[in-house]
C-alpha positions in Angstrom: 82.1 -70.2 32.0 84.7 -71.3 29.5 83.7 -68.5 27.2 84.1 -66.0 30.1 87.6 -67.3 30.8 88.4 -67.2 27.1 87.5 -63.5 27.1 89.8 -63.0 30.1 92.6 -64.9 28.3 92.3 -63.0 24.9 90.8 -59.7 25.9 93.0 -59.2 28.9 96.2 -60.3 27.2 103.2 -57.4 28.2 106.5 -56.6 29.6 108.6 -57.8 26.6 109.7 -54.6 25.0 113.5 -54.7 24.9 114.6 -58.3 25.6 117.2 -57.9 22.8 119.8 -55.9 24.6 120.3 -52.4 23.1 123.9 -51.7 22.4 125.6 -48.4 22.8 127.1 -47.3 19.4 129.7 -44.5 19.7 129.7 -43.8 15.9 126.7 -41.9 14.5 125.7 -42.4 10.8 124.0 -39.8 8.7 120.6 -41.5 9.1 119.3 -44.6 10.8 116.2 -46.7 10.5 115.3 -48.9 13.5 112.4 -51.3 13.5 111.4 -54.1 15.9 108.6 -56.5 16.5 107.4 -58.4 19.6 105.0 -61.4 19.9 105.0 -62.6 23.5 102.5 -64.2 25.7 102.8 -66.0 29.0 101.3 -67.1 32.2 102.3 -68.4 35.6 99.9 -71.4 35.5 98.5 -72.1 32.1 100.4 -74.5 29.8 100.8 -74.0 26.0 98.7 -77.1 25.4 95.6 -75.4 26.8 96.4 -72.0 25.3 96.9 -73.5 21.9 93.5 -75.2 21.9 91.8 -71.9 22.7 93.6 -70.0 20.0 93.7 -72.5 17.2 91.0 -75.0 18.1 91.0 -78.6 19.2 89.6 -80.8 21.9 90.5 -79.9 25.5 90.9 -83.2 27.3 90.8 -83.8 31.0 94.6 -84.4 30.9 95.2 -81.0 29.4 93.0 -79.3 31.9 94.5 -81.1 34.9 98.0 -80.3 33.8 97.3 -76.6 33.9 95.1 -76.7 37.0 97.8 -78.4 39.0 100.0 -75.4 38.4 97.6 -72.9 39.8 98.0 -71.1 43.1 95.5 -68.8 44.9 96.4 -65.9 42.5 97.7 -66.4 39.0 98.9 -64.0 36.2 98.7 -64.1 32.5 99.3 -61.5 29.7 100.6 -60.8 26.3 102.5 -58.2 24.4 102.2 -57.8 20.6 103.7 -54.7 19.0 105.7 -53.3 16.2 107.5 -49.9 15.9 109.4 -48.1 13.1 111.8 -45.2 13.9 113.7 -42.9 11.5 116.7 -41.0 13.1 118.3 -38.0 11.4 121.9 -37.4 12.6 122.8 -35.2 9.6 120.6 -32.2 10.6 121.5 -29.9 13.5 118.5 -28.3 15.2 118.4 -25.0 17.0 122.0 -24.3 16.1 123.2 -27.3 18.2 125.6 -29.5 16.3 124.9 -32.6 18.4 121.1 -32.3 18.3 119.3 -34.3 15.6 115.7 -35.4 15.2 113.6 -38.5 14.9 110.2 -39.6 13.6 108.5 -42.8 14.9 105.3 -44.8 14.6 104.0 -48.0 16.0 101.1 -50.3 16.9 100.6 -51.9 20.3 98.6 -54.5 22.1 99.6 -55.0 25.8 97.8 -56.1 28.9 97.7 -58.3 31.9 95.4 -60.1 34.3 95.3 -61.6 37.7 92.8 -64.3 38.6 92.1 -67.0 41.2 92.5 -70.8 40.9 88.8 -71.2 41.8 87.8 -69.1 38.7 89.9 -71.4 36.5 88.3 -74.4 38.1 84.8 -73.1 37.8 85.4 -72.2 34.1 86.8 -75.5 33.0 85.2 -78.1 35.4 81.8 -76.6 36.0 80.0 -75.8 39.3 79.4 -79.5 40.2 83.0 -79.7 41.3 82.4 -77.1 44.0 79.0 -78.3 45.4 78.9 -77.7 49.2 81.9 -75.4 48.9 82.5 -71.6 48.7 84.3 -70.6 45.5 86.4 -67.4 45.8 87.2 -65.3 42.7 87.8 -62.0 44.4 91.0 -60.3 43.5 90.4 -60.9 39.8 91.5 -57.9 37.8 93.0 -56.9 34.5 93.2 -54.4 31.7 93.9 -54.4 28.0 94.9 -51.8 25.5 95.2 -51.6 21.7 96.4 -48.4 20.2 98.6 -46.7 17.5 101.2 -44.0 17.9 103.0 -41.4 15.8 105.8 -39.2 17.4 108.4 -36.6 16.7 111.4 -36.0 18.9 115.0 -34.8 19.4 118.1 -36.9 19.8 121.6 -36.4 21.1 124.0 -37.6 18.4 126.8 -38.2 20.9 125.0 -40.4 23.5 122.0 -41.7 21.6 119.6 -40.2 24.2 116.3 -39.0 22.8 112.9 -37.6 23.8 109.7 -37.5 21.7 106.2 -36.2 21.9 103.5 -38.7 20.7 99.9 -38.7 19.5 97.8 -41.8 20.0 94.7 -43.4 18.5 93.0 -45.9 20.8 91.4 -48.8 19.1 90.2 -50.6 22.2 90.5 -50.3 26.0 89.1 -52.7 28.6 89.4 -53.0 32.3 87.9 -55.2 35.1 88.3 -55.4 38.8 86.4 -57.8 41.1 87.6 -56.9 44.6 85.0 -59.3 46.3 83.7 -62.4 44.7 82.2 -65.5 46.4 79.9 -68.2 45.2 78.4 -70.9 47.5 76.2 -73.8 46.4 74.6 -76.3 48.7 75.7 -79.9 48.6 72.7 -81.0 46.5 73.0 -77.9 44.3 69.5 -76.4 44.9 70.6 -73.3 46.8 72.9 -70.6 45.5 74.5 -67.6 47.3 76.6 -65.0 45.5 78.5 -62.0 47.0 80.4 -59.6 44.7 81.8 -56.1 44.4 83.4 -54.9 41.2 83.2 -53.2 37.9 84.1 -53.6 34.2 84.8 -50.9 31.6 84.8 -51.3 27.8 85.5 -48.6 25.2 82.6 -48.5 22.8 83.8 -49.3 19.3 83.5 -46.4 16.9 85.6 -47.5 14.0 89.4 -47.3 13.5 89.9 -45.1 16.5 87.5 -44.9 19.4 89.7 -42.7 21.6 92.8 -40.5 21.5 95.7 -39.4 23.6 99.0 -37.6 24.0 102.2 -38.7 25.7 106.0 -39.0 25.4 109.0 -41.3 25.2 112.3 -40.7 26.9 115.5 -42.7 26.2 118.2 -41.3 28.5 121.7 -42.9 28.3 124.2 -42.0 31.0 127.9 -42.9 31.0 129.1 -44.0 34.4 132.3 -45.6 35.8 132.1 -49.2 36.8 133.3 -50.7 40.1 136.6 -51.8 38.5 137.2 -48.5 36.8 135.7 -49.5 33.4 133.1 -47.3 31.7 129.5 -48.4 31.4 126.3 -47.0 30.0 123.0 -47.0 32.0 119.7 -46.6 30.1 116.6 -45.0 31.6 113.7 -45.8 29.2 110.1 -44.5 29.3 107.7 -45.6 26.5 104.2 -44.4 26.0 103.7 -42.3 29.1 100.7 -40.1 28.8 96.9 -39.8 29.0 94.2 -41.5 26.9 90.9 -39.7 26.4 88.0 -42.2 26.0 84.7 -40.4 25.0 82.4 -43.4 25.2 83.0 -46.1 27.9 80.3 -48.7 28.8 80.7 -49.2 32.5 79.1 -51.9 34.6 79.4 -51.9 38.4 77.9 -54.0 41.2 78.1 -54.3 45.0 75.6 -56.7 46.1 74.7 -60.2 47.2 71.7 -62.5 46.5 70.6 -66.0 47.2 68.2 -68.4 45.5 66.6 -71.6 46.9 65.1 -74.3 44.8 67.2 -73.6 41.7 70.5 -74.8 40.5 73.2 -72.5 39.2 72.7 -73.7 35.6 68.9 -73.1 35.9 69.5 -69.5 37.0 72.0 -68.8 34.2 69.9 -70.4 31.5 66.4 -69.5 32.8 63.9 -67.7 30.5 61.1 -67.9 33.1 62.7 -66.4 36.2 63.7 -63.2 34.4 61.6 -61.5 31.7 64.5 -59.6 30.2 68.2 -58.8 30.6 67.2 -55.7 32.6 65.3 -57.8 35.1 68.3 -60.0 35.6 70.6 -56.9 36.0 68.2 -55.4 38.5 68.1 -58.7 40.5 71.9 -58.9 40.5 72.3 -55.3 41.4 74.3 -54.4 38.3 74.4 -50.7 37.3 75.2 -49.8 33.7 75.9 -46.4 32.3 78.0 -44.8 29.5 80.6 -42.3 30.6 83.6 -40.3 29.3 86.9 -41.2 30.9 90.5 -40.2 31.1 93.0 -42.9 31.8 96.8 -43.3 32.1 98.3 -44.9 29.0 100.0 -48.3 29.6 103.5 -46.8 30.0 106.6 -49.0 30.0 109.6 -48.3 32.2 113.0 -49.8 32.1 116.4 -49.1 33.7 119.4 -51.2 32.9 123.0 -51.5 31.9 123.6 -51.5 28.2 126.0 -53.5 26.0 128.9 -51.5 24.7 129.1 -52.0 20.9 132.8 -51.1 20.7 134.1 -52.7 23.9 137.2 -54.9 23.5 135.7 -57.4 25.8 134.2 -60.5 24.2 131.8 -61.0 27.1 129.6 -58.4 28.8 126.9 -58.6 31.3 123.7 -56.6 31.0 121.0 -56.4 33.6 118.1 -54.2 34.9 114.4 -54.0 35.7 111.3 -53.2 33.8 107.6 -52.8 34.4 104.2 -51.5 33.2 103.0 -49.4 36.1 99.4 -49.0 34.9 98.8 -52.8 34.5 98.4 -55.4 37.2 101.7 -57.0 36.4 104.5 -57.2 38.9 107.9 -55.7 38.1 110.4 -57.8 36.2 114.1 -58.2 36.8 116.5 -59.5 34.2 120.2 -60.4 33.7 122.1 -61.6 30.6 125.5 -62.3 29.1 126.5 -61.0 25.7 129.2 -63.0 23.9 131.0 -61.8 20.8 133.2 -64.5 19.2 133.8 -62.4 16.1 133.1 -58.7 15.2 130.2 -59.6 13.0 128.0 -61.7 15.4 126.9 -61.5 19.0 125.3 -64.4 20.9 123.6 -64.1 24.3 121.6 -65.8 27.0 119.4 -64.1 29.5 117.0 -64.9 32.4 114.1 -62.9 33.7 111.6 -63.2 36.6 108.3 -61.3 37.1 106.0 -59.6 34.7 103.2 -62.0 33.9 105.2 -65.2 34.3 107.7 -66.7 36.7 111.2 -67.4 35.7 112.0 -67.5 32.0 115.3 -68.0 30.1 116.1 -67.0 26.5 118.6 -66.8 23.8 119.4 -64.3 21.1 121.7 -63.7 18.1 122.6 -60.3 16.6 124.2 -60.3 13.1 126.5 -57.2 12.6 126.8 -56.4 8.9 128.5 -53.3 7.4 125.5 -51.0 7.6 122.9 -53.2 9.3 122.3 -55.1 12.5 119.7 -57.9 12.5 118.7 -59.5 15.8 116.4 -62.4 16.6 115.5 -63.6 20.1 113.2 -65.6 22.3 112.7 -64.6 25.9 111.0 -67.9 26.7 113.0 -70.5 24.9 111.5 -73.5 26.8 107.9 -72.3 26.3 108.4 -71.5 22.7 109.7 -75.1 22.0 107.5 -77.2 24.3 103.7 -77.5 24.8 104.3 -78.0 28.5 105.8 -74.5 28.7 103.7 -71.5 29.8 104.0 -68.9 27.0 105.9 -68.2 23.8 108.2 -65.4 22.8 109.6 -64.2 19.5 111.4 -60.9 18.9 113.0 -59.2 15.9 115.0 -56.0 15.6 116.7 -54.3 12.6 119.1 -51.3 12.6 119.9 -49.9 9.2 122.6 -47.2 9.1 122.5 -45.0 5.9 
């Protein structure tokens, strides 16, 4: 059971794309190179002590298990977002005879996903079935999805506002999904009777090398200037990343809607038995599991964000930024965020921000943005406490570089 939960933790491991606030720059260079990297994972209920033992090895003590289990509620979330993107912006060229219309070229690699699971599933995985003798274990509502893919895109940009749109091509390395709408396990008090009721499915893209699927989509970065409540100007950003369709030519699908009961056998005997079932197919037939290979079309894991931007050339030393973001195709809840940008000098910006939602609860972070003559370099952590402490629930590191040529 621990192995199954490890697969959930790693294979179903997102909403951390732009925690470094994007600043509106009113002066366009001839060319610009923008690159960023994100390494972020988190959970509502699993502490870093336990996650670290899974990822890097080490003994999982009762104290470590208990510390995380005590944090669990009936439904819990976890997820991760690991990605890197490189973008080249050409402000010198004028396309279609439009002076303010330039072009861009981008590429990136992405791993983003999320999962929801019950506290009983965690307990069964880490404490075993003996903890639940004479009780009904509920693991219904468990669901999640995970994507790993590459992107290359070409688009148009507005030199005046910084708005852009691009068309993208994707190569899908892996895609996994699972949904268990009904899940119950009952064992008698002495453990010799087992009843299971379940309804769900899992899908796994068959590995065919570097790319096992492909897709098309688009990005939109729309920046609109508006008047603030006190008469000051502000810029609102509407951002859409990786919206599109993924074509998966070979998907192994398992589905089941069944129930069964055994008397005279413990759960461990059923799982490890070589006598009750002559083959894997016998076991699948008994459990009512249907397996087939299909071709599928799925929505890409698009990222949406709307928020107030920081004005690069404002005379104010302090500016608020805020907004909301989400991955609609994942099981994560929307996330809201707010932050304060402080500029003690013209060459550095410091900031603090807080966010709630996504695959965690409340998180707070810090960032710094160095402003050199032709380059901005930013570093941030969206989960400062988690990054520093083993009792935190997740870690977060972000980097962004803007090089104006």
